[in-house]
N, C-alpha and C positions, 0 to 999 in steps of 0.2 A: 504494500500500500504506500503510495507516495504521500508526501507531507501535505499536499494540497487536498487530499481526500480526507484528512483528519479534521473533524469538526472543531471549530474554534472554541465551542463550549460543549461540555459533556452533559450539562443539565439544562433543561428548558427553564427560562425565567418564570417565576410565579406570576400568574395573572390574578390580581385581586378579585375576590368574589363579592358581588353585591346582591344578596338575595332580595327578591321582590316580596312585598307584603302579601300575605295570603290569609284567608279566614276559612274556618271549618272546624270539624270536631277534633281533629288531631292537633291543630294549632291552639284551640281552646284548652285542650288537655295539657299542652306544653305550658301555656300561660299559668294554669292552675298549679302545676308542679313547680314552676319557677317561683311563684309567689310563696308557696308553702315552704320550699327548701330555703330560699333566701330569708324568709321570715323567721324560720327556726334558727338559722345560722346567726342572724344579726340580733335577734331578741333574746335567745336563750341565756346569754351571760347576765342579763339584767333581771331574770326571774329570781325571786326570793323563796326560801324554804326554811322555816324555823326548826332548828335541830337542838335547841337548848343554849344555855349561856356560854358554854365552853367550845362550841363548834361554829364554823362559818355558816352564814345564812344564805350563801349563794347556791341556787338550786343545782347548777351543773358547774363543777369546779375541779380542775386538775391541780391539786395542791402539791406542787413539787417540793416546797420547803419542808413539809411534813410527810411527804411520800404517801399521799392519799388521793383517791379519786372519789368525788361525791356526785351522786346522781339522785336528786330528791332525797328519798328516805334510805337509799342504798349507799353504803360506804365500802369502798374496796381498798384493802390494805396491800402492801407490796407482796406479802406472801400469798395473796389471793389473785395473783396475776392470771391464773387459769381462767378466771371469768372473762378477762379481756381477750385471752387467746380463744376462748369459746365463742365470743362475739365475732371475732375475726373469721373463725371457721364458718360460722353461720352466714356471714356476709359473702364469703367465697361460694358456699353452697347455694345461697340465694342467687348469686350472679350466674352460676352454672344452670340453675333451674330456669331463670327467666330467659337466658340465652337459648337453651334447648327448646323452650316453648315458643319464643317469638323473636329470636335473633338478637340484635344489638339494641334492645329497647332501653337498657341502662344507658348506653351511649347517647341515644336519641332523646331521652327525656330527663334523666336525673344526674348524669355525670356533671361534676362541677365545671369542667371545661365547657360543656354544652350550655349549662345554665348561665354562666357568666358571659359567654359569647352571645347568647340570645339577648341578655341585658345590654351588652355593648352595642349590638346591632340595633336594638330598639332606640337607644340614645342617638346613634348615628342617623337613624331614619327621622327622628324628631327634629334634629338640627339641620340635616342636609337634604332631606326629602327622600322619596322612595327610590327605587332602583335606577330609573332613567336619570333622575336628577343627580344621583351620586355618581353614575357613570360619566355624565357630562362634566361634573366637577373634577373627577379623576383624570379625564382626558384633556382637561384644560391646562395647557402648558404655562400660561402666564399666571403668575402669582399676584393677583390683584387684591384690593382691600377686602372684597366680599369673600374670596376663597380663604384668605388668611384669617378673617374673622370666624368663619364657619369651622375651620380646622382647629383653631385655638380654643374655641368654645367647646367643641367636641372633646378635644384632648383634656381640657380642664375638668369636664364632667367625668370622663373616664378615670382621671387621676383621683378625683374625690371618691369614686366608687372603689377604686383600688385601696385608697387610704382607709375607707370604712371597712373593707375586707380585712386588711392587715390589723386594724384596730380591734375588730371583733374577735380575731384569733387570739390576740394576747390577753383579752379580757377573760378568756376561759381559764387562765393560769393564775389569776389572783383576783381579789375583790374588785369588781368592775368599777363601781363608783369611786373607790379610792384611787385606783390606777388612772382613771380619767382625769381626776384632779391633779395627780402627779404629772401626767403627760402634758396637761395644759400649762402647768406652772414650771415645767422643766426639771422636776424633781424625780422623775421616774428613772429606773435603772437603765443604763445604756443598752442592755440586751433587749429591753422592750422597744426602744427606738430602732435598733438594728433589725429586729424581727419585723416590725411594721414596715420599714423601708424595703426589705427584701420582698415581703408579700405584696406590698403596693406595686413594686416594679414588675414582679412576675404576673400579677393579675392584669396590670395595664398592658403588658406586652402580649401575654397569651390570649386574652380576650379581645384586645383591640387590633393586633397586627398578625400574630401567628395563626390564630383561629383554627381553620381546618387542618393546618399543617401539623398541629399537635396530635390530632386524631389519626392522621395518615402516617406520619413518620415517627413521632415520639412515643405514642402509646403502643404497647405490645399486644393489647387485646385483639385488634383485628387479625393478627396472625395466630392467635390462640383459639378464637371462637369456633373455628371449624371443627375442633374436637368435640364440641358440645352440640353440634347441629347435625341433622340428618334430613331425609326427604320429607319428614312430617313437620319440621320446624316451619312456623309461619314467618315469612319474610316479605318485605315489600317487593313486589314484582310487577312486570308489565305483561299483560295478556296479548302477546304478539299475534296469536292466531285470530284475535278479534280486531286488533288495531292495524294490521298490515293488509295491503300496502298503504302506507301513510301518504297523505297529500292534502293540500288545501281544498276544502269543499266549496265549490262555486255554484251559484244558482243555475247558471247556464250550462253546466257540465253534468253529465250523468255520473252519479257517485255510487251507483249500486255495486260496482266492482271494487270500490275502495273500502279500506278499513275505517274503523271509527276514529282513529288518530288523525287529526287535522294538521299535525306538525306545527302546532302553535308555540312550542317551546316553553309553555307555562311550567311544566314539570322541571325543566332545567333551570329556569329563571328563579325558582323559589328554593332550589337545593342549596343548603348551607355549605356543602363540600364541592359543589360545582360539577356533579356528574350527570350523565344522562341515563336514567333508570331503564330506558328502552334498550340499552345495550346489554342488559342482563345483570346478573349478580356481580357486584364489584366489592373489592376490599374496602374502598373508601366509604361505602354507604353506611350511615349510622342509624338507619331504620327510624328516622324521625317522622316519616309519613307525611311530610308537608307536600310532597308531590301528589299524594292521594287527594288531599284537599284541593290542590290546584286543578288536577285533572277532572275531579268530580264537578267542580264549578263550571269547567268548559263543557263537559257532557250535558249538564243541565241547560246551558245556553243553546246548544245545537240540537237538543231533543234526543240525545242518546242515553242509554242506561248507564248508570254509574258503575264503577268497578273496573274500568279499563286498566288502571293502576290500583293495586289493592294488596292487602295482606293475603298471602296465599302460600300453600305448601307445594313443593315440587311434585309430590306424589299425585296431586290432583290434576296436573296438567294433561295427562293422557285422557282422563275422564272428561274434562271440559272440552277438549278438542273433539271428542266423540259425541259431544252433546249431552253427556250424562251429568247428573248432579254430583258435586264434590262431597267429600266426607264432611260431616258437621265439625265445627271448630273444636268442640269439646273432645272429640275423638283424636284430633291432632295433639291436643294438649295433654290429655290423660293417656299416657302410654308408658311402657316400662321404664324408660329413661327418666322421664319427669317424676314418675311415682317414686323411683329410687332416690332422686335428689330430694324430693319432698319428705320422704321418710327419714333420710339422714338429717336434714335440716330440723325436722320436728324432734328427733331423738336428741340432738345436741341442745336444742332449746329447752326440752324437758329436763335434761340433766342439769343444765345451768340453774333453772328455776328450783329444782329439787335441792341442789347444793346450796342455793341462796337461803332457803327456808330452814335447812337443818343445821346451818353453821351456828356456832355458839358465840355469845357476846363476850366470852372470856377465852383466852387461849394462852398457850405456853410452849416454849421450846426449851429443850434440855441439852446441854453440852457437857459431858463429863470431862473433868480436868485430867489430862493424861500424864502430866509430869508433876508429881508422881501419880501412879495409878491408885495408890492408897497410902495411908499414913498409919503407922502403929503408935498408939498412944501409950503413956506410961503404965496404965493399968492393963495393957494387953488388948484393948479394944482396937478395932480397925475402922478407920474413917475414910470415906470417899467424899470427894468434893465435886460439886456440879454448879455450873453457871446456868441459871434459869432465867429466861426472859419472859416476864409476865406481860400479858397484853390485855388491857381493859378497853373495850369498845363502847362503854357507856359514857354518857355525858356528864358524869360526876365521879369524884374520887371513890374508890371502892377498897374495903379491907379484904385481902386475899390470904387465906390460911393454907399453909403447906402441910402435906402429910405424905406417908409412904405406906405401900402395901407390898407384901411378899414374904414377910416374916414378922411375927409379933414382937421379936426382940429388937427390931430396928428402931432407932431414935433419929428424929429430924431436928436439926438446929439451924435456924435462919440467922445469918450474920447481921449484926447491928440491931436486933430486936430481942426483947426478953422472952417472947413467946414465938409461936410459929406464924404470926400474922404480920403482913406487910401492906402498907397503903400504896396502891397503884394509882397514879394520876388519871384524871378523866381523859378518855379518848387518847390514851398514850401507852407507853411501855415502860417497864422498869427492869433493869438487869440486876438480878439478886443472886448472891452466892449462898448456896445451900449445902449443909454438911449432913451426910447420912452415916450413922455410927452403929456398928454391930458390936455388942458386948464380947468380952474375952471368952465366954462360955457358949456363945452362939455358934451354930454350925456354919453360918455365913462367913465367920471370921477365918475359917480354915478351908473354905471352898473357893476355887479359882474364880469362877464367874457365875453369879446368880441373877436370874431375871427378877427385876423389881419394877414397881410402877410408882411414879411420883404424881401426886394429886394436888390440884389447887381448887379451893372452894371459895366462892364469893359469899362472904358472911352476910351480905345484904339480902340476897334472895336464894342462897344455897345452890346456885348454879355451879357445876363442876366441870373440870377438864383434866385430862391425864395424858401422860407420855410414858411409854414403856422404855426402860433403860436397863442397865446391868450394874450390879454391885460387885466390885473386885475385892476378893479376900486373899489371905495369905495361905497359898496352897502348901500342903505338907510336902 
């Protein structure tokens, strides 16, 4: 190959996409989901929930300082991270379920990239006009006062949305009203300002400029989704057997041999990723269904039945071509794959709820001191030392009493107190050194390793918790 045959650019320059405004059931559904998701994101840090005098009253709070996560009445401690892991597993299984049932519906309706891009496009449309007006402004080479004013206004609103997005994120990690005052007075921690700056910049760039490129190039899900889909998956598709051959329908021309598609390009003009759904299934399609709304509107105007572009399963194509009725939608959704995902999702959810309700409000961990494994006292008794971390999940200080089972001759001594009772602070932990002593005549004193159980009892309500451990004796 000669040098003149080598293209000067290996990649085609990006053509900005300016989706046209469309109305319909799927567009309305996207508006509803956008309002709900953005509302939850922006409002949640400001919700209050009374947990008592010693606990924060923010309903949803990731308390990094105290290593705690609060969600209304639920409090997750670091050792209970399995709850978070379980929720992540449920999220993954839910994504598998929805993808196997209806393709990339998560991408088309609820993905943060989609939601914020929709919001940015809405702002762009309000300021610069609908598709044709935005195209004219984009193609205008001269930067006059009007173009500069519209662009600066749009970018300013985008920047404010990005700032609100970054601000809402940091509010989840500390008391929101307090942090807001500190941010406005310049007293907040530099990490808060840095986090807001990064999130503001990424939201501004991803939603305003990158848009569909994030979905096509940066997101791995388009390459993974095929593993969850089959011929029964409902995806947005074009009924080519009904629409072809496509051509403009003119009154003076016989259209009986033409398909229903009039090649109006409405489906292409509303697509947020700029594809033509009539070319078949494509990796770029996010299954937002806006092309369905656009096509249905055109079909209504020309007196043709709706559904030229629709949610459909590939398995139904031969039946429709033959003039037969396709399978009901519920039969496509309820099939072994989706039932399996649903069962796994429900099982994990049930296990998390069960674990949440059976967990105790007191807890303890026991770490035997290994150096030395035991101490021989002057009277011949054998003493083992344990570092016990007591955990009080109540909103007030609680007296915890230590005891031991395994042998009636064992004695418990709690360091620093005259009896076996120690006060554990409200919603906190206390590291306590505990001694377990076996008398010189006890069989445990001469046995190498004996299983024992350390108990803690909340003297306020008699709740108990235990940990099995071992007592090390002086083997003969």
